[in-house]
C-alpha positions in Angstrom: 6.1 -10.0 14.5 7.4 -8.6 11.2 5.4 -5.3 11.3 4.7 -6.3 7.7 1.0 -5.3 7.9 1.4 -2.2 10.1 -0.4 1.0 9.0 1.3 3.2 6.5 3.4 6.1 7.7 4.5 9.3 5.9 7.9 7.6 5.2 8.8 6.7 1.6 12.2 5.0 1.4 12.5 1.5 0.0 15.8 -0.3 0.7 16.4 -3.4 -1.5 19.4 -5.4 -0.1 20.5 -7.6 -3.0 23.4 -10.0 -3.3 25.5 -7.6 -5.4 24.2 -4.1 -4.4 21.9 -2.2 -2.2 19.3 0.0 -4.0 17.4 2.9 -2.4 14.4 4.6 -3.8 12.8 7.7 -2.2 9.2 8.5 -3.2 6.8 11.2 -2.2 3.3 12.1 -3.2 1.5 15.4 -3.9 -2.3 14.8 -4.1 -2.5 11.8 -6.5 0.9 12.2 -8.2 3.9 10.2 -7.1 7.3 11.7 -7.4 10.8 10.1 -7.5 12.8 12.3 -5.1 16.1 10.5 -5.3 17.7 7.1 -5.6 21.0 5.3 -5.1 22.8 2.1 -6.1 25.8 1.0 -4.0 27.7 -2.1 -4.8 28.4 -4.9 -2.2 31.3 -7.4 -2.1 30.3 -10.9 -3.0 30.9 -12.0 0.6 28.3 -9.6 2.1 25.2 -11.6 1.1 25.5 -15.3 0.4 22.4 -17.3 -0.7 20.1 -14.5 0.5 21.7 -14.5 4.0 23.6 -11.6 5.4 27.1 -12.5 6.3 28.7 -9.0 6.8 26.1 -6.8 8.5 28.5 -3.8 9.0 29.4 -3.8 5.3 25.8 -3.8 4.3 25.0 -1.0 6.8 27.9 1.1 5.4 26.6 0.7 1.9 23.1 1.7 2.9 24.5 4.8 4.7 26.5 5.7 1.6 23.3 5.4 -0.4 21.4 7.7 2.0 24.2 10.3 1.5 24.0 9.9 -2.3 20.2 10.5 -2.1 20.9 13.7 -0.3 17.4 13.8 1.3 16.5 14.1 5.0 15.5 10.4 5.2 14.3 8.7 8.3 11.8 5.8 8.1 12.4 3.0 5.7 11.1 -0.4 4.5 13.3 -3.3 3.5 12.5 -7.0 2.6 13.6 -10.5 3.2 13.9 -12.8 0.1 11.0 -15.0 -0.6 13.3 -18.0 -0.4 13.6 -17.4 3.3 9.9 -17.0 3.9 7.0 -19.4 4.4 3.7 -18.0 3.2 0.4 -19.8 4.0 -3.2 -19.1 3.4 -5.4 -20.0 6.4 -9.1 -20.4 6.8 -10.2 -19.8 10.4 -13.5 -19.1 12.2 -14.5 -15.4 12.2 -15.8 -15.9 15.8 -12.3 -15.5 17.3 -11.4 -12.3 19.2 -8.2 -10.6 18.2 -6.3 -12.3 21.1 -7.8 -15.7 20.4 -7.1 -15.4 16.7 -3.4 -14.7 17.3 -3.2 -17.7 19.6 -4.9 -19.9 17.1 -2.6 -18.7 14.3 0.4 -19.7 16.4 -1.1 -23.2 16.9 -1.7 -23.5 13.1 1.8 -22.2 12.3 3.4 -24.7 14.6 2.1 -27.5 12.3 4.0 -26.5 9.2 6.9 -24.3 10.3 10.0 -26.5 10.6 11.6 -24.4 13.3 10.8 -23.7 17.0 8.3 -20.8 17.1 10.6 -18.8 19.4 13.1 -18.6 16.5 10.5 -17.4 14.0 9.0 -14.0 13.2 5.3 -14.4 12.3 2.8 -11.9 11.0 -0.6 -12.2 9.5 -3.4 -10.3 7.8 -7.1 -11.0 7.9 -8.0 -10.5 4.2 -11.8 -10.8 4.6 -14.6 -13.3 4.6 -14.0 -16.7 3.0 -15.5 -16.6 -0.5 -17.7 -19.6 0.0 -18.1 -19.9 3.7 -19.3 -16.8 5.6 -18.4 -18.4 9.0 -14.7 -18.4 8.0 -12.1 -15.7 7.5 -9.3 -15.8 4.9 -6.0 -15.1 6.6 -2.5 -14.6 5.0 0.2 -15.8 7.3 3.9 -15.0 6.7 6.8 -16.6 8.7 10.6 -16.2 8.6 13.6 -17.0 10.8 14.1 -14.3 13.3 17.7 -13.9 12.3 16.9 -12.9 8.7 14.5 -10.2 9.8 16.7 -8.9 12.7 19.8 -8.6 10.5 18.0 -6.5 7.9 16.5 -4.3 10.6 19.9 -3.8 12.2 21.6 -3.0 8.8 19.0 -0.3 8.0 19.0 1.1 11.6 22.8 1.1 11.7 22.8 3.3 8.6 20.9 6.1 10.6 17.4 5.1 9.4 14.5 3.6 11.2 13.3 0.3 9.8 9.6 0.5 10.2 8.6 -2.6 8.2 10.3 -5.7 6.9 8.4 -6.8 3.8 8.8 -9.8 1.5 10.5 -9.2 -1.9 7.7 -11.1 -3.7 5.1 -8.7 -2.3 7.2 -5.7 -3.5 7.3 -7.2 -7.0 3.5 -7.8 -6.8 2.9 -4.2 -5.8 5.2 -2.8 -8.4 3.7 -4.9 -11.2 0.2 -3.9 -10.2 1.4 -0.2 -10.5 3.1 -0.5 -13.9 0.5 -2.8 -15.6 -2.8 -1.4 -14.5 -4.3 -1.4 -18.0 -3.4 -5.0 -18.6 -4.8 -6.0 -15.2 -8.1 -4.2 -15.9 -8.5 -6.5 -18.8 -7.9 -9.6 -16.7 -4.6 -10.4 -18.6 -1.8 -12.5 -17.3 1.5 -10.7 -17.2 4.9 -11.9 -16.2 7.9 -10.3 -14.4 11.3 -11.8 -15.0 14.0 -10.5 -12.7 17.6 -11.4 -13.7 19.6 -10.9 -10.5 23.2 -11.4 -9.8 22.8 -15.1 -9.0 19.1 -15.9 -9.4 16.5 -15.5 -12.2 12.9 -15.2 -10.9 9.7 -15.6 -12.9 6.5 -14.3 -11.4 3.1 -14.4 -13.1 0.5 -11.9 -12.0 -3.3 -12.1 -12.4 -5.7 -9.5 -11.1 -3.0 -8.1 -8.7 -1.9 -11.4 -7.3 1.1 -13.6 -8.1 -0.2 -17.0 -9.1 3.1 -18.6 -10.2 6.6 -18.2 -8.9 9.8 -19.9 -10.0 13.5 -19.3 -9.2 16.5 -20.8 -11.0 20.2 -20.5 -10.4 21.3 -18.1 -13.2 22.3 -14.5 -13.2 24.5 -11.7 -14.2 27.4 -12.9 -12.1 28.2 -15.4 -14.9 28.8 -12.5 -17.3 30.6 -10.4 -14.7 33.0 -13.3 -13.8 33.6 -14.1 -17.5 34.7 -10.6 -18.2 36.7 -10.5 -15.0 38.7 -13.7 -15.9 39.1 -13.2 -19.6 39.7 -9.4 -19.7 41.7 -8.9 -16.5 39.2 -6.4 -15.0 38.2 -6.4 -11.4 34.6 -7.3 -10.6 34.1 -3.7 -9.4 35.5 -2.3 -12.7 33.2 -4.6 -14.7 30.1 -3.5 -12.8 31.1 0.2 -13.0 31.7 -0.1 -16.7 28.2 -1.6 -17.2 26.6 1.2 -15.2 28.5 3.9 -17.1 28.0 2.1 -20.5 31.7 2.0 -21.1 32.0 -1.7 -22.2 34.3 -2.0 -25.2 33.1 -3.2 -28.6 35.5 -6.2 -28.3 34.1 -7.4 -25.0 30.5 -6.9 -26.3 31.1 -9.1 -29.3 33.2 -11.7 -27.5 31.2 -12.1 -24.3 28.1 -10.0 -24.0 26.3 -11.1 -27.2 26.8 -14.8 -26.5 25.6 -14.2 -22.9 22.5 -12.3 -24.3 21.6 -15.4 -26.2 22.0 -17.6 -23.1 19.7 -15.2 -21.2 17.0 -15.6 -23.9 17.3 -19.3 -23.7 17.1 -19.4 -19.9 14.0 -17.2 -20.0 12.4 -19.4 -22.7 13.1 -22.4 -20.5 11.5 -20.8 -17.5 8.4 -20.0 -19.6 8.2 -23.6 -20.7 8.1 -24.7 -17.1 5.3 -22.2 -16.5 3.2 -23.4 -19.5 3.7 -27.0 -18.5 2.3 -26.3 -15.0 -1.3 -26.3 -14.1 -1.5 -22.6 -14.8 -1.4 -22.8 -18.6 -3.0 -19.5 -19.6 -1.2 -17.5 -22.3 0.8 -14.5 -21.1 0.0 -11.1 -22.6 3.2 -9.3 -21.7 6.6 -9.8 -20.1 8.3 -7.1 -17.9 12.1 -7.5 -17.6 14.1 -6.3 -14.7 17.5 -6.8 -13.1 21.1 -5.9 -13.8 21.6 -7.4 -17.2 18.0 -7.0 -18.5 19.0 -3.9 -20.5 21.7 -5.7 -22.5 21.4 -4.3 -26.0 19.1 -6.3 -28.2 17.8 -8.6 -25.5 14.2 -7.3 -25.6 14.0 -7.8 -29.4 15.6 -11.3 -29.3 13.2 -12.4 -26.5 10.1 -11.0 -28.2 11.0 -13.0 -31.3 11.7 -16.1 -29.2 8.5 -16.1 -27.1 6.1 -14.3 -29.5 4.6 -11.9 -27.0 5.5 -8.2 -26.1 8.5 -7.7 -23.9 9.3 -4.5 -22.1 12.0 -3.2 -19.7 10.4 -2.4 -16.4 10.5 1.4 -15.7 8.4 2.2 -12.7 9.1 5.9 -13.1 7.5 6.5 -16.5 4.3 8.0 -15.1 5.9 9.6 -12.0 7.2 13.1 -11.6 11.0 13.1 -11.4 13.0 15.7 -9.5 15.0 17.9 -11.8 18.3 17.0 -10.1 18.0 13.4 -11.3 19.7 12.6 -14.6 16.9 11.2 -16.8 19.2 9.3 -19.1 21.0 7.6 -16.1 17.6 6.9 -14.5 16.3 5.2 -17.7 19.3 2.8 -17.6 19.1 2.2 -13.9 15.3 1.8 -13.7 15.2 -2.0 -14.3 17.5 -2.5 -11.3 15.4 -0.4 -9.0 12.2 -2.4 -9.3 12.2 -4.1 -5.9 13.3 -0.9 -4.1 10.5 1.0 -5.8 8.0 -1.7 -5.0 9.0 -1.4 -1.3 8.6 2.4 -1.3 5.2 2.0 -2.9 4.2 0.2 0.3 3.6 3.6 1.9 1.1 4.8 -0.6 -2.4 3.7 -1.7 -2.4 2.8 -5.3 
């Protein structure tokens, strides 16, 4: 079992293990006010995570441990996530007459019909979401399944860093939780909002309606293309390129020669992703787009994209309405915020929103 739907604890550390970096976000709450206590971003070599699968567990664990030291908090329990590409999610409708033990057995029988691996190699969890909307004799059940190895490796990486991995979530659920938190006003009006995350190697579009993701699409495009172009054409190491981005030390020449053309490519890729969305069965007009990921804050991208798609576009900043500890550099945080979206969504798992 994942432990995905376990009861919340007092722990508040989200650990996002991405293909180019691990991101940690530590949240606490006083009464009804959330607070960002600390955060960290630690780079990973390209060989550590390949196609969402962990290849170098010790390297990842070392990066997480370094992140914990940067945070400087007495951190213990944590939550991390597997990528949605490694997960099978299924909505089931089963009789509400089953006892708990019978329900678990029945769910294993149902899962065996659509999971393409032996069940003894799969981690399974489920949540009874309530009565079926049209049949009172049935319960609606969310089932989540993933290869054991993907779950175990992430648990071991977190535990090896001196933390206790309480829960392994799914990154899509973390995005869903985060979007619900930052877009409450839009959701109250029943609007459709989109999240576009531009990762190192993958760009993901999620569309949210009333707190649920109703459309998801991934495509192979990301900030690695820009990083590698600068690495090859300017003689900088990949680490130097990524550090220069974080510290906002990219030269004017590189910006004009490589970053501005890449910015236009990003806008085109996003426009293409939205065209796929509008050509699907879910054709309702979006009311807003939230951008996140490493290159989402490229200068001018928001303005170009707004003009391209004709709807408001905003960089995702989960911390705008939170208290922020005085030791955190606010200018640095504002630049890092779009990269911390998944980690923050994971940390939010421990709080009622």
